[in-house]
Structures are given as structure tokens and as C-alpha cells.
C-alpha positions as CSV (number, residue, x, y, z in Angstrom):
1,X,13.1,-21.2,10.5
2,X,9.3,-21.8,10.7
3,X,7.8,-24.9,9.0
4,X,4.1,-24.4,8.3
5,X,2.1,-26.8,6.0
6,X,4.2,-27.2,2.8
7,X,6.3,-24.1,3.4
8,X,9.5,-23.1,5.2
9,X,9.9,-19.5,6.2
10,X,13.4,-18.2,7.0
11,X,14.3,-14.8,8.4
12,X,17.8,-13.3,7.9
13,X,19.5,-10.2,9.1
14,X,20.5,-9.6,5.5
15,X,23.9,-8.5,4.4
16,X,25.9,-7.4,7.4
17,X,27.8,-5.0,5.1
18,X,24.6,-3.4,3.8
19,X,24.3,0.2,5.0
20,X,20.5,0.0,4.7
21,X,20.3,-2.5,7.5
22,X,17.3,-4.4,6.1
23,X,16.3,-7.9,6.9
24,X,15.1,-10.6,4.5
25,X,12.3,-13.1,4.7
26,X,12.4,-16.1,2.4
27,X,9.5,-18.5,1.7
28,X,10.6,-21.9,0.4
29,X,8.8,-25.0,-0.7
30,X,9.4,-27.6,2.0
31,X,9.7,-30.5,-0.5
32,X,12.5,-29.1,-2.6
33,X,13.7,-25.8,-1.2
34,X,12.6,-23.8,-4.2
35,X,12.1,-20.1,-3.4
36,X,8.5,-19.0,-3.6
37,X,8.9,-15.4,-2.5
38,X,11.5,-13.0,-0.9
39,X,10.7,-9.9,1.0
40,X,13.0,-7.2,2.4
41,X,12.0,-5.7,5.8
42,X,12.5,-2.1,6.8
43,X,14.9,-3.1,9.6
44,X,17.0,-6.1,10.6
45,X,15.3,-9.1,12.1
46,X,16.5,-10.4,15.4
47,X,13.8,-13.0,16.2
48,X,12.2,-16.0,14.6
49,X,9.0,-15.2,12.7
50,X,5.8,-16.9,13.9
51,X,2.6,-17.9,12.0
52,X,-0.5,-16.3,13.5
53,X,-3.8,-17.1,11.7
54,X,-3.1,-16.4,8.0
55,X,0.0,-14.2,8.5
56,X,3.7,-14.6,9.0
57,X,4.5,-12.2,11.8
58,X,8.0,-10.7,12.4
59,X,9.3,-8.4,15.1
60,X,11.8,-5.7,14.0
61,X,14.2,-3.8,16.1
62,X,14.0,-0.1,15.3
63,X,13.5,3.1,17.2
64,X,10.2,1.7,18.4
65,X,9.2,-2.0,18.4
66,X,7.5,-2.9,15.2
67,X,5.5,-6.0,14.2
68,X,4.7,-6.7,10.6
69,X,2.3,-9.3,9.3
70,X,3.0,-10.8,5.8
71,X,0.8,-12.8,3.5
72,X,1.8,-16.4,3.8
73,X,1.3,-17.1,0.0
74,X,2.6,-13.9,-1.6
75,X,4.8,-12.2,1.0
76,X,2.8,-9.0,0.6
77,X,2.5,-6.9,3.7
78,X,-0.9,-7.3,5.4
79,X,-0.5,-5.0,8.4
80,X,1.8,-3.3,10.9
81,X,1.6,-2.7,14.6
82,X,3.6,-0.4,16.8
83,X,3.0,-1.1,20.5
84,X,2.4,2.0,22.6
85,X,4.4,2.5,25.8
86,X,2.3,2.7,29.0
């Protein structure tokens, strides 16, 4: 998990029996564990998210590497980035 200010962000691989193979990100209040938001990801998560500037950044394992930045307060997707092979 990632602790940032008054929040805890947790990434999960999701339900291992789920055929969709999505991950889940949870944002919880640090004080009491109340869920603030939940976001499904388009692929399973295999790394711990990091906070960069004003985004929660996750790396997804897919056909190509994929980075997604989520809004810290709402969980809405802010941006995506696919690194290009050199």
C-alpha cells in the first residue's frame, strides 16, 4: 500500500477466478479505513502504485507495458502512457 497525506491506496490483483483479469485500486481514509473510491484497472496489477505530483500511478502488465495515472481524490483516470521500444 501507499500512504499519502490522509489516504491509503491499495492495489489488488482482483479476483483470481475472474476471467476478465482486472486489477482493483482502493482509496481508503487513513484514520478509519473507510473506502473513498474504488477503480477497476484494464489488466492485473503486479506492482505497488506510486504517487507522482497529483496522480496515483500504476503499472499494468499487458501485451505492452502500460502506465495509468489516476486522480488522487476521485479515482478518475487522468492519463495513460505506453513506453515505446527502442
